[in-house]
C-alpha positions as CSV (number, residue, x, y, z in Angstrom):
1,M,-2.1,27.0,-1.4
2,A,-2.8,24.5,-4.1
3,M,-1.5,20.9,-3.7
4,R,-0.2,19.5,-6.9
5,R,0.3,15.9,-5.9
6,S,1.1,13.7,-3.0
7,F,2.6,10.2,-2.7
8,P,4.3,8.0,-0.1
9,T,8.0,7.4,-0.1
10,V,9.4,4.2,1.3
11,L,13.0,4.4,2.7
12,S,14.9,1.3,1.8
13,D,18.4,-0.2,1.7
14,R,17.0,-2.7,-0.8
15,L,15.9,-0.5,-3.8
16,P,15.8,-3.2,-6.5
17,E,13.9,-5.7,-4.3
18,T,11.5,-3.1,-3.1
19,R,10.9,-1.8,-6.7
20,D,10.3,-5.4,-7.9
21,F,7.9,-6.1,-5.0
22,Y,5.5,-3.3,-5.8
23,V,5.8,-3.8,-9.6
24,A,5.0,-7.6,-9.3
25,L,2.3,-7.5,-6.6
26,L,0.4,-4.3,-7.5
27,G,1.3,-3.6,-11.1
28,F,3.2,-0.4,-10.7
29,R,5.5,0.6,-13.6
30,V,8.9,2.1,-13.2
31,A,8.9,5.8,-14.1
32,F,12.4,6.6,-12.9
33,D,15.1,4.3,-11.6
34,S,18.5,5.2,-10.1
35,D,20.8,4.0,-7.5
36,W,19.3,6.2,-4.8
37,Y,15.7,6.9,-5.9
38,V,12.9,5.0,-7.7
39,A,9.6,6.5,-8.9
40,L,6.7,4.1,-9.5
41,S,3.4,4.9,-11.0
42,R,0.2,3.2,-12.1
43,T,-2.7,4.7,-14.0
44,D,-6.2,3.3,-13.6
45,G,-8.6,5.3,-15.8
46,D,-8.3,8.9,-14.6
47,D,-6.6,7.9,-11.4
48,V,-2.8,8.1,-11.1
49,H,-1.1,6.4,-8.2
50,E,2.5,7.1,-7.3
51,L,5.0,5.5,-4.9
52,A,8.6,6.5,-4.4
53,I,11.5,4.5,-3.0
54,W,14.4,6.4,-1.6
55,A,17.8,4.9,-0.5
56,V,17.7,5.1,3.3
57,G,21.4,5.8,3.5
58,H,21.4,8.6,1.0
59,E,22.9,11.9,2.1
60,L,19.5,13.6,1.6
61,V,17.9,11.4,4.3
62,P,18.8,13.0,7.7
63,P,20.8,10.5,9.8
64,P,18.2,10.2,12.6
65,Y,15.7,8.9,10.0
66,R,18.0,6.2,8.5
67,A,16.2,3.3,10.2
68,D,13.8,0.5,9.5
69,P,10.2,1.5,9.2
70,A,8.1,1.6,12.3
71,G,4.6,2.8,13.1
72,V,3.6,3.0,9.5
73,I,1.2,0.9,7.4
74,L,1.1,1.5,3.6
75,T,-2.4,0.9,2.4
76,F,-3.6,0.0,-1.1
77,V,-7.3,-0.4,-1.9
78,V,-7.9,-2.7,-4.9
79,D,-10.8,-4.2,-6.7
80,D,-10.0,-7.8,-5.7
81,V,-7.8,-8.5,-2.7
82,D,-8.2,-12.2,-3.2
83,A,-6.5,-12.0,-6.6
84,V,-3.6,-10.0,-5.0
85,H,-3.4,-12.6,-2.3
86,A,-3.1,-15.4,-4.9
87,E,-0.3,-13.4,-6.6
88,A,1.5,-12.8,-3.3
89,R,1.4,-16.6,-2.6
90,R,2.6,-17.4,-6.1
91,L,5.5,-14.9,-5.5
92,R,6.1,-16.5,-2.1
93,L,5.9,-13.1,-0.4
94,P,5.9,-12.9,3.4
95,L,2.2,-12.8,4.3
96,V,1.2,-11.5,7.7
97,A,-2.5,-12.2,7.4
98,P,-4.6,-13.8,4.6
99,P,-7.7,-12.0,3.4
100,R,-10.4,-11.6,6.0
101,D,-13.5,-9.6,6.2
102,L,-13.4,-6.8,8.7
103,F,-16.3,-5.2,10.6
104,H,-15.8,-1.7,8.9
105,G,-16.4,-2.9,5.4
106,R,-13.0,-4.0,4.2
107,R,-11.7,-7.4,3.1
108,Q,-8.0,-7.1,4.1
109,M,-4.7,-8.9,3.8
110,L,-1.4,-7.9,5.2
111,V,2.1,-8.5,3.8
112,T,5.5,-7.1,4.4
113,D,7.7,-5.5,1.8
114,P,11.4,-6.2,1.6
115,N,12.1,-3.5,4.2
116,G,9.7,-4.9,6.8
117,M,7.1,-2.3,6.0
118,L,3.6,-3.5,6.8
119,V,1.5,-3.3,3.7
120,E,-2.3,-3.5,3.8
121,I,-4.1,-4.5,0.7
122,S,-7.9,-4.4,0.9
123,S,-11.2,-4.3,-1.1
124,P,-14.5,-2.9,-0.1
125,S,-16.8,-5.4,1.5
126,T,-20.1,-5.3,3.4
127,P,-19.7,-3.7,6.9
128,S,-21.2,-5.3,9.9
129,P,-24.7,-4.2,10.9
130,A,-23.4,-2.7,14.1
131,F,-20.8,-0.6,12.2
132,T,-23.5,0.5,9.7
133,A,-25.7,1.5,12.6
134,E,-22.9,3.4,14.2
135,L,-22.2,5.3,10.9
136,A,-25.9,6.1,10.6
137,R,-25.9,7.5,14.2
138,R,-23.0,9.8,13.1
139,G,-24.8,10.9,10.0
140,R,-22.5,9.0,7.6
141,A,-23.0,6.3,5.1
142,A,-21.0,3.2,4.5
143,E,-18.5,3.3,1.6
144,P,-20.0,2.0,-1.6
145,L,-18.9,-1.5,-2.6
146,G,-18.2,-0.7,-6.3
């Protein structure tokens, strides 16, 4: 079996607001827009990133799954999390945590989208010496910073 593509889909009862959130904060462009489904994409060099937004109350969503998001974090790795943080503040988005360096080699911020979905935006950073040593013990290398 060959996989052709994969992308996350956010269930939402706020399609326009959700679309605008990801367009404004992360530079996605609208590839398709309807009253029940929005397809977003972004191209960076050879990399194509996709995100879909599906109306939570649409008949194609089984009734037991028509609920607010829970137990999911949507993660985006960017070159400069601090620039995204500045844009999030300018847009007055609901920040959960400002950028901070984490032991495993990420500089991370947290924000929520219009549906209450927790969104992690991070950039590579220098991992702690203890984490680097743990990776070495397991025969792995830290993620490159660039």
